C-alpha positions as CSV (number, residue, x, y, z in Angstrom):
1,M,0.1,0.0,0.0
2,I,2.8,2.5,0.9
3,N,4.7,1.6,-2.3
4,N,1.4,2.2,-4.3
5,R,1.0,5.5,-2.6
6,R,4.5,6.7,-3.3
7,N,4.1,5.5,-7.0
8,F,0.9,7.5,-7.4
9,I,2.4,10.6,-5.9
10,K,5.4,10.3,-8.3
11,K,2.9,10.0,-11.4
12,S,0.6,12.7,-10.2
13,L,3.5,15.3,-9.9
14,V,4.1,15.2,-13.5
15,S,3.3,18.5,-15.1
16,G,2.3,19.9,-18.4
17,A,4.5,22.4,-20.3
18,G,7.0,19.6,-21.3
19,L,8.0,18.8,-17.8
20,Y,8.5,15.3,-16.4
21,L,9.6,13.8,-13.4
22,L,13.0,12.2,-13.8
23,P,14.0,9.2,-11.7
24,G,14.8,10.0,-8.4
25,S,13.5,13.6,-8.7
26,L,10.7,13.5,-6.2
27,H,12.2,14.1,-2.9
28,A,10.7,12.3,0.3
29,D,10.0,15.5,2.1
30,I,6.9,16.1,0.0
31,P,4.3,16.3,2.7
32,E,1.4,13.8,2.4
33,E,-1.2,16.3,3.8
34,I,-3.8,18.5,2.1
35,V,-4.1,21.7,0.3
36,M,-7.1,23.7,0.4
37,T,-8.9,24.6,-3.0
38,V,-12.0,26.4,-3.7
39,N,-13.9,23.0,-4.3
40,G,-12.2,21.6,-1.0
41,S,-9.1,20.0,0.1
42,I,-6.9,17.9,-2.1
43,N,-3.6,16.0,-1.8
44,P,-0.6,18.3,-2.7
45,S,0.5,16.1,-5.3
46,A,-2.6,16.8,-7.4
47,L,-1.4,20.7,-7.8
48,K,1.1,19.7,-10.7
49,F,2.2,22.8,-12.6
50,T,1.1,25.8,-10.6
51,L,1.0,29.5,-11.1
52,T,1.5,30.5,-7.5
53,H,0.6,34.3,-7.8
54,E,-2.0,35.4,-10.2
55,H,-5.0,37.5,-10.2
56,I,-8.5,37.4,-11.7
57,L,-10.1,40.5,-10.4
58,V,-8.6,43.8,-8.6
59,D,-10.6,46.8,-7.7
60,F,-8.4,49.8,-6.6
61,I,-11.3,51.9,-5.1
62,G,-10.1,51.4,-1.5
63,A,-11.3,49.5,1.3
64,E,-14.0,52.0,2.4
65,K,-15.6,52.2,-1.0
66,Y,-15.1,48.6,-1.9
67,S,-18.3,46.5,-3.0
68,K,-19.1,43.6,-5.2
69,D,-21.8,45.9,-6.7
70,R,-19.3,47.7,-8.7
71,Y,-18.7,45.0,-11.2
72,N,-20.8,42.4,-12.9
73,A,-19.6,38.8,-12.2
74,D,-20.8,37.4,-15.5
75,E,-18.8,39.9,-17.3
76,V,-15.7,39.1,-15.2
77,F,-16.2,35.4,-15.9
78,N,-16.5,35.7,-19.8
79,R,-13.6,37.9,-19.9
80,A,-11.2,36.0,-17.7
81,L,-12.3,32.2,-18.8
82,P,-10.6,32.5,-22.4
83,F,-7.1,33.4,-20.5
84,L,-7.6,30.2,-18.3
85,M,-8.5,28.1,-21.1
86,D,-5.2,29.4,-22.8
87,I,-3.0,28.3,-19.9
88,K,-4.5,25.0,-19.4
89,E,-3.6,24.2,-22.9
90,K,-0.2,25.1,-22.2
91,G,0.1,22.7,-19.2
92,C,-1.0,24.8,-16.3
93,H,-3.0,22.9,-13.8
94,T,-3.3,25.2,-10.7
95,F,-4.1,28.9,-10.4
96,I,-3.4,30.6,-7.1
97,D,-5.5,33.9,-6.9
98,C,-3.9,36.4,-4.6
99,S,-6.5,39.2,-4.7
100,P,-7.4,39.8,-1.0
101,A,-10.4,40.9,0.9
102,Y,-11.2,44.5,0.0
103,L,-9.1,44.3,-3.2
104,G,-10.9,42.0,-5.5
105,R,-11.5,38.7,-3.8
106,D,-14.6,37.0,-5.0
107,V,-14.7,33.3,-4.1
108,K,-18.0,32.5,-5.9
109,L,-16.5,33.8,-9.0
110,L,-13.2,31.9,-8.6
111,K,-15.3,28.7,-8.0
112,R,-17.2,29.2,-11.1
113,L,-13.9,29.6,-13.1
114,A,-12.5,26.7,-11.5
115,D,-15.5,24.5,-12.5
116,A,-15.7,25.8,-16.2
117,S,-11.9,25.7,-16.8
118,G,-11.0,22.4,-15.2
119,L,-8.1,24.3,-13.3
120,I,-7.5,23.8,-9.6
121,F,-8.0,27.4,-7.9
122,I,-6.9,28.4,-4.5
123,T,-7.8,31.6,-2.8
124,N,-6.8,33.4,0.4
125,T,-7.7,35.2,3.6
126,G,-5.9,38.0,5.3
127,Y,-5.7,41.8,4.8
128,Y,-3.5,43.9,2.2
129,G,-1.5,46.5,4.3
130,A,0.8,48.1,1.5
131,I,0.2,51.0,-0.8
132,H,0.0,53.1,2.3
133,E,-2.9,51.0,4.0
134,N,-5.6,52.1,1.5
135,F,-6.9,48.6,1.4
136,L,-7.3,48.1,5.0
137,P,-11.0,48.1,6.6
138,K,-11.3,50.6,9.3
139,Q,-11.7,47.7,12.1
140,V,-7.7,47.0,11.7
141,Y,-7.1,50.2,13.6
142,T,-9.1,49.5,16.7
143,E,-8.9,45.6,16.9
144,T,-6.0,43.6,18.3
145,S,-4.0,41.2,16.1
146,R,-5.8,38.3,18.1
147,Q,-9.1,39.6,16.9
148,L,-8.0,40.0,13.4
149,A,-6.5,36.3,13.4
150,D,-10.0,35.0,14.7
151,Q,-11.7,36.5,11.9
152,W,-9.2,34.8,9.5
153,I,-9.3,31.6,11.5
154,A,-13.2,31.6,11.1
155,E,-12.9,31.9,7.3
156,F,-10.7,28.6,7.3
157,K,-12.9,26.8,9.6
158,D,-16.3,27.9,8.5
159,G,-15.7,29.4,5.0
160,I,-15.6,32.7,3.5
161,E,-18.5,35.0,3.6
162,G,-21.2,32.3,4.1
163,T,-20.1,30.4,1.0
164,G,-18.5,27.5,2.7
165,I,-15.5,28.0,0.3
166,K,-12.4,28.1,2.5
167,P,-8.9,29.8,2.0
168,G,-5.8,27.8,1.0
169,F,-3.3,30.5,2.4
170,I,-2.9,33.9,4.0
171,K,-2.4,36.9,2.1
172,T,-0.9,40.1,3.6
173,S,1.2,42.9,2.4
174,V,3.5,45.5,3.6
175,D,5.5,48.7,2.2
176,G,9.2,49.1,2.6
177,A,11.0,49.1,5.9
178,P,10.5,50.1,8.7
179,L,6.9,48.6,8.8
180,T,4.2,50.9,10.2
181,Q,2.4,49.7,13.6
182,T,-0.4,48.6,11.7
183,Q,1.5,46.6,9.3
184,R,3.3,44.8,12.2
185,K,-0.1,44.2,13.6
186,I,-1.3,42.3,10.4
187,I,1.8,40.4,10.3
188,E,1.3,39.2,13.9
189,A,-2.3,38.4,13.0
190,A,-0.9,36.2,10.3
191,A,1.5,34.6,12.4
192,L,-1.4,33.5,15.1
193,T,-3.7,32.5,12.2
194,H,-0.8,30.2,10.9
195,L,-0.4,28.8,14.4
196,A,-4.2,27.9,14.4
197,T,-4.5,26.8,11.0
198,G,-1.2,25.5,9.3
199,L,-1.9,28.1,6.3
200,T,1.2,29.6,4.7
201,I,1.6,33.2,5.0
202,A,2.3,35.1,1.6
203,I,3.5,38.6,2.3
204,H,3.8,41.4,-0.6
205,T,7.1,43.0,0.5
206,D,8.5,46.1,-0.9
207,N,12.3,45.3,0.1
208,G,14.8,43.1,1.6
209,K,14.8,45.1,4.9
210,A,11.0,44.8,5.2
211,A,11.4,41.0,4.5
212,K,13.9,40.7,7.3
213,E,11.7,42.5,9.6
214,E,8.8,40.4,8.9
215,L,10.9,37.3,10.1
216,S,11.6,39.1,13.2
217,I,7.9,39.4,14.2
218,L,7.0,35.8,12.9
219,S,9.7,34.4,15.0
220,A,8.8,36.4,18.2
221,N,5.4,34.6,17.7
222,G,7.0,31.2,17.2
223,V,6.4,30.9,13.4
224,S,9.1,29.3,11.4
225,P,10.4,31.2,8.3
226,E,9.6,28.1,6.5
227,A,5.7,29.3,7.0
228,R,6.3,32.3,4.8
229,I,6.6,33.3,1.2
230,W,8.3,36.7,0.4
231,V,6.4,37.8,-2.4
232,H,7.8,40.2,-4.9
233,A,11.3,39.4,-3.9
234,Q,12.3,40.7,-7.3
235,K,11.9,44.2,-5.9
236,E,15.0,43.6,-3.8
237,K,18.1,43.8,-6.0
238,D,20.5,42.7,-3.3
239,M,20.5,39.0,-3.6
240,T,22.2,38.4,-0.3
241,Y,18.6,38.7,1.3
242,H,17.4,36.2,-0.9
243,I,20.0,33.7,-0.3
244,A,19.8,34.3,3.7
245,T,15.9,33.7,3.4
246,A,16.3,30.6,1.3
247,K,18.9,29.2,3.6
248,S,16.7,29.8,6.7
249,K,14.2,27.4,4.5
250,G,11.9,30.5,3.7
251,W,10.2,30.8,0.4
252,V,11.5,33.3,-2.3
253,S,9.0,34.3,-4.9
254,F,9.9,35.9,-8.1
255,E,6.9,37.3,-9.9
256,D,6.1,40.2,-12.5
257,V,7.5,37.6,-15.3
258,Q,6.4,39.7,-18.6
259,P,7.5,39.6,-22.1
260,D,9.8,42.6,-21.7
261,N,11.5,41.6,-18.5
262,F,11.6,37.8,-18.0
263,Q,15.3,37.9,-18.3
264,I,15.6,39.4,-15.0
265,T,13.8,36.3,-13.5
266,V,16.2,34.1,-15.5
267,D,19.2,36.0,-13.7
268,N,17.6,35.5,-10.5
269,L,17.2,31.9,-10.7
270,K,20.5,31.3,-12.0
271,T,21.9,33.1,-8.9
272,M,19.7,31.0,-6.7
273,R,20.7,27.6,-8.5
274,A,24.3,28.5,-8.1
275,A,23.8,28.6,-4.6
276,G,22.0,25.3,-4.3
277,L,18.7,26.9,-3.3
278,L,16.2,26.5,-6.1
279,G,14.2,24.3,-3.9
280,R,13.1,27.4,-2.0
281,V,11.9,29.3,-5.0
282,L,8.5,30.1,-6.6
283,V,7.7,31.9,-9.8
284,S,4.7,33.5,-11.1
285,H,3.2,36.3,-13.6
286,D,1.4,38.5,-11.2
287,S,-0.8,38.8,-14.1
288,G,-4.5,39.4,-15.2
289,W,-6.8,41.0,-14.4
290,Y,-10.2,42.4,-14.7
291,N,-9.7,46.0,-13.4
292,V,-12.9,47.2,-11.7
293,G,-13.8,50.8,-13.1
294,Q,-12.5,50.2,-16.5
295,P,-14.6,49.4,-19.7
296,N,-14.7,45.5,-19.9
297,G,-11.9,45.5,-17.1
298,G,-9.2,47.2,-19.1
299,D,-6.1,45.8,-20.4
300,Y,-6.2,42.1,-19.1
301,K,-2.6,40.7,-19.4
302,N,-2.4,36.9,-20.1
303,Y,-0.7,34.3,-18.2
304,N,1.6,33.0,-20.9
305,T,5.0,34.5,-20.6
306,I,6.2,31.6,-18.4
307,F,5.1,29.0,-20.9
308,T,6.3,30.8,-24.1
309,Q,9.4,32.7,-23.1
310,L,10.7,32.0,-19.5
311,I,10.9,28.2,-19.8
312,P,12.5,28.2,-23.1
313,A,14.8,30.7,-21.8
314,L,15.9,28.5,-18.9
315,K,16.3,25.5,-20.9
316,Q,18.9,27.6,-23.0
317,N,20.4,28.5,-19.8
318,G,20.9,25.0,-18.7
319,F,18.1,24.5,-16.6
320,T,17.0,20.7,-16.5
321,A,13.6,19.1,-16.7
322,Q,14.0,18.2,-13.0
323,D,15.0,21.9,-12.1
324,L,11.8,23.2,-13.8
325,N,9.9,20.4,-12.0
326,T,11.3,21.7,-8.9
327,I,10.1,25.2,-9.4
328,F,6.8,24.8,-10.8
329,V,5.5,21.4,-9.4
330,K,7.4,20.3,-6.3
331,N,8.0,23.6,-4.6
332,P,4.2,24.8,-4.9
333,A,3.1,21.4,-3.5
334,T,5.4,21.9,-0.6
335,A,5.0,25.6,0.1
336,F,1.1,25.5,0.1
337,T,0.6,22.3,1.9
338,I,-1.5,23.0,5.2
339,R,0.8,22.3,8.4
340,V,1.9,24.4,11.3
341,R,5.6,25.2,11.0
342,K,7.0,26.4,14.4
343,M,10.4,27.8,15.4
């Protein structure tokens, strides 16, 4: 039975986009636990090729004016679905949507798109503290980190907004260092939520000093660096921060992979590979999205560049099928598995 299960996991982790597991490429440390999707829990091995940071819908109106009445969900669905079908044909299997509450999270819409496209979708809980805290609801300033955490824990326990759809990770964000008192509060709330749920913490971060400050807050609350994804790590040019983060078993996520700048990601990945740290890296586009307030959602950027430009460039730079499998299959499966990671 055990051998059969191991064989199943090895076969299940084979991704599209021309990536195949090589003999011995599956490490024994892939946890046989669960990942939470908009359609319920699944084994991490089912994720296969994963885009770890994308968006379907974003509304920049600000938390106090935010409302689902500002857009037509059918129009968003019709705009987004062809882009999803396109990446499914290219080998994508899982789509992780990083729009948080008060900035475009619509879990009913995500479930509709998951069902229609056949892609696995993962959504989030948490609050977005970056961009001068414009997307934080008023209660963040009066409630404690414990009270905020209790709300996020309840979404994981009972579902989001009465839908029964549960988050698969925690999404927060901060500006550059030094963090504000409120930003520190939401990071502490994320730590408390992690300890209660095992959800991974993905933090939009503007520079390496802020990333280091986040780790000190998490550590003070007993949370291991392994529980945090440093989102938008490409914004920091000093790679010593990335190497230190990865050596501490933290996750380093490079996004903004676009047709005019994908070479930056190639160079960053070459640095991480040379340091022997490719196993702590995530990569995605940070693309989309239907922009509420613009006609038909404005300029919707596709999710193709990783498939059409980045992967071919990586192969030309000596990245093997096993390397690509590590980045796009194994790492996401490990990073988003639900488990408490303490110091």
